[in-house]
C-alpha positions, 0 to 999 in steps of 0.5 A: 189808975188807981193805986189801991184798986189797980182800976183805970179812971179817967177825971174830968175837971171843970164846972157843973154850970157855964163850962161848955168845954168840960160838958164837951168832954163829958159828952165824948166819954158818954159817947164812948161808953154808948159804943162800948156797950153796944160793941160788948154784945156784938162778940160774934161779929168779927172782922174779917180780912180784906184782900186788896 
């Protein structure tokens, strides 16, 4: 978390070229951001209880 702004953030460390591990992490964050974006527009969908 940024100490001044109190905004949570993540940092990815790696090279822009020839660093597949770094780019895999970037891709994972982009996928997570897409899911968050899609789900943010679906607040009308509430989880329902399931009896087992």
